[in-house]
LUMKOL-19630 format. One line per 3 residues: number of its first residue (from 1); their letters; for each residue x, y negated, z negated of N, C-alpha, C. Coordinates in Angstrom, 1 decimal, m for minus. Example, Ala and Ser with C-alpha at 12.3 -4.5 7.8 and 13.67 -1.06 7.14 Angstrom:
BEGIN
1> AS> 13.2,5.7,m7.8,12.3,4.5,m7.8,13.2,3.3,m7.8; 12.8,2.2,m7.1,13.7,1.1,m7.1,12.9,0.0,m7.9
//
This chain:
BEGIN
1> XXX> 25.1,5.3,68.4,25.1,6.3,67.1,23.6,7.0,66.9; 23.8,7.8,67.2,22.7,8.5,67.0,22.0,9.0,65.8; 20.9,8.8,65.3,19.9,9.1,64.0,18.9,10.0,63.9
4> XXX> 18.4,10.8,63.4,17.5,11.6,63.6,16.8,11.5,62.1; 15.5,11.7,62.2,14.4,11.5,61.4,13.4,12.4,61.4; 12.9,12.9,60.5,12.1,14.1,60.5,10.6,13.5,59.4
7> XXX> 9.8,13.5,60.4,8.5,12.8,59.6,7.2,14.0,60.4; 6.4,14.3,59.5,5.4,14.9,60.2,4.3,14.0,60.4; 3.5,14.9,61.2,2.5,13.9,62.0,1.1,15.1,62.7
10> XXX> 0.5,14.1,63.4,m0.5,14.7,64.0,m0.7,14.4,65.4; m0.7,15.1,66.6,m0.9,15.0,67.7,m2.3,14.5,68.2; m2.9,13.2,68.5,m4.1,12.8,68.6,m4.5,13.0,70.3
13> XXX> m3.8,13.0,71.0,m3.9,13.1,72.3,m2.8,13.1,73.0; m2.7,13.8,74.1,m1.4,14.1,74.9,m0.3,13.0,75.0; m0.8,11.9,74.6,0.2,10.7,74.5,0.3,9.9,73.5
16> XXX> m0.4,10.4,72.1,m0.7,9.7,71.2,m0.1,10.6,69.6; 0.7,10.2,68.9,1.2,10.8,67.7,0.7,10.0,66.3; 0.2,10.5,65.2,m0.3,9.6,64.2,0.6,10.2,63.1
19> XXX> 2.0,9.3,62.7,2.6,10.2,61.3,2.0,9.9,60.3; 2.3,10.7,59.4,1.9,10.7,57.9,2.5,9.6,57.0; 3.6,9.2,57.4,4.3,8.0,56.9,5.3,7.0,57.7
22> XXX> 5.1,5.5,57.1,5.9,4.9,57.8,7.4,5.2,58.2; 7.9,4.7,59.5,9.3,4.8,59.8,10.1,3.6,60.1; 11.1,2.9,59.0,11.4,1.9,58.9,13.2,1.9,59.3
25> XXX> 13.9,1.0,60.1,14.9,0.9,60.3,15.3,1.9,61.7; 14.5,2.2,62.7,14.4,2.5,63.7,13.9,1.7,64.7; 14.6,1.1,65.9,13.7,0.1,66.8,14.2,0.5,68.0
28> XXX> 13.6,0.2,69.0,13.5,0.1,70.9,13.3,1.9,70.9; 14.1,2.1,71.9,13.6,3.6,72.7,13.8,4.9,71.8; 13.0,5.8,71.5,13.6,6.9,70.9,12.7,8.3,71.6
31> XXX> 13.4,9.1,70.9,13.2,10.3,72.0,12.7,11.4,70.8; 11.1,12.2,71.3,10.5,12.8,70.2,10.4,14.4,70.4; 10.8,15.1,69.7,10.7,16.5,69.3,9.4,17.1,69.0
34> XXX> 8.6,17.9,69.2,7.9,18.6,68.4,7.7,19.8,68.4; 7.4,20.1,67.1,7.4,21.5,66.5,6.2,21.7,65.7; 5.2,22.8,66.1,4.0,22.9,65.5,4.7,23.6,64.0
37> XXX> 3.6,23.3,63.1,3.8,23.6,61.9,2.3,24.1,61.4; 2.2,25.2,60.4,1.1,25.9,60.0,0.6,24.3,59.0; m0.9,24.5,59.1,m1.7,23.8,57.9,m1.6,24.2,56.9
40> XXX> m1.6,23.9,55.6,m1.6,24.5,54.4,m2.6,23.9,53.6; m3.5,24.4,52.9,m4.4,23.5,52.1,m3.8,23.6,50.5; m4.1,22.8,49.6,m3.8,22.5,48.6,m3.7,24.0,47.7
43> XXX> m4.4,24.8,47.9,m4.9,26.5,47.5,m3.8,26.7,47.7; m2.9,26.8,48.6,m2.0,27.6,49.4,m0.6,27.0,49.0; m0.8,25.8,48.5,0.4,25.2,47.7,1.1,26.0,46.7
46> XXX> 2.2,26.4,46.7,2.9,27.4,45.5,3.7,26.3,44.6; 3.2,26.2,43.4,3.8,25.2,42.4,5.1,25.8,41.7; 6.2,24.7,41.4,7.4,25.3,41.2,7.4,26.6,40.1
49> XXX> 6.3,26.3,39.0,6.2,27.7,38.0,6.2,28.8,38.8; 5.0,28.7,39.7,4.7,29.8,40.2,6.0,30.6,41.1; 6.6,29.8,41.8,7.7,30.4,42.4,8.7,31.1,41.6
52> XXX> 9.2,30.2,40.5,9.9,30.6,39.6,9.7,32.1,39.2; 8.0,32.1,38.7,7.6,33.4,38.0,7.5,34.8,39.0; 7.8,34.0,40.5,8.0,35.3,41.4,9.3,35.8,41.6
55> XXX> 10.2,35.1,41.0,11.6,35.6,41.3,12.2,36.5,40.5; 13.2,37.7,41.4,13.9,38.3,40.4,14.6,38.2,39.4; 14.2,39.0,37.9,15.3,38.7,37.1,16.6,38.8,37.3
58> XXX> 17.2,38.0,36.3,18.6,37.9,36.9,19.0,39.2,36.1; 20.7,39.4,36.2,21.4,40.2,35.8,22.3,39.5,34.4; 22.2,38.5,33.9,22.9,37.7,33.2,22.3,37.8,31.9
61> XXX> 22.7,37.7,30.8,22.2,38.1,29.3,22.2,36.3,29.0; 21.7,35.8,27.9,21.5,34.7,27.4,22.8,34.2,26.7; 23.5,35.1,26.2,24.8,35.0,25.5,26.0,34.6,26.6
64> XXX> 25.7,35.8,27.6,26.7,35.2,28.9,26.5,33.6,29.4; 25.3,33.4,29.7,25.1,32.0,30.2,25.8,31.1,29.3; 25.4,31.3,27.8,25.6,30.1,26.8,27.0,30.0,26.9
67> XXX> 27.9,31.3,27.0,29.3,31.3,27.0,29.7,30.4,27.9; 29.5,30.3,29.3,29.6,29.7,30.2,29.2,28.2,30.2; 28.2,27.9,29.8,28.2,26.5,29.4,29.0,25.9,28.4
70> XXX> 29.1,26.5,27.2,30.3,26.1,26.5,31.6,26.0,27.1; 32.2,27.3,28.0,33.5,26.9,28.3,33.6,25.6,29.3; 32.4,25.0,30.1,32.2,24.3,30.8,32.0,22.7,30.1
73> XXX> 31.7,22.7,28.7,31.7,21.7,28.1,33.2,21.5,27.5; 33.8,22.6,27.0,35.3,22.6,26.3,36.1,22.0,27.6; 36.0,22.4,28.9,36.8,21.8,30.0,37.1,20.6,30.2
76> XXX> 36.0,19.9,29.6,35.5,18.2,30.2,35.4,18.3,31.6; 34.7,19.4,32.3,34.4,19.1,33.5,35.5,19.5,34.4; 36.6,19.6,34.1,37.2,19.6,34.8,37.6,20.9,36.1
79> X> 38.0,21.0,36.8,38.2,21.9,37.8,39.5,22.4,38.3
//
């Protein structure tokens, strides 16, 4: 059975990789695929609230959302 794990790391030399987190449950021979990623500084990290503020406003009214929630509650979650 094949199993894939994605772990970020850093290429230290042409034959050495330093992983950012430990990998458990894997032993024996492995195959490594490398893909470069851009380095982001903490200042570049976007917080969830910044992300949400950047979204376009929706077209549904509060009343419409409240009505849908009430219908879901009344249905007992059955679909």
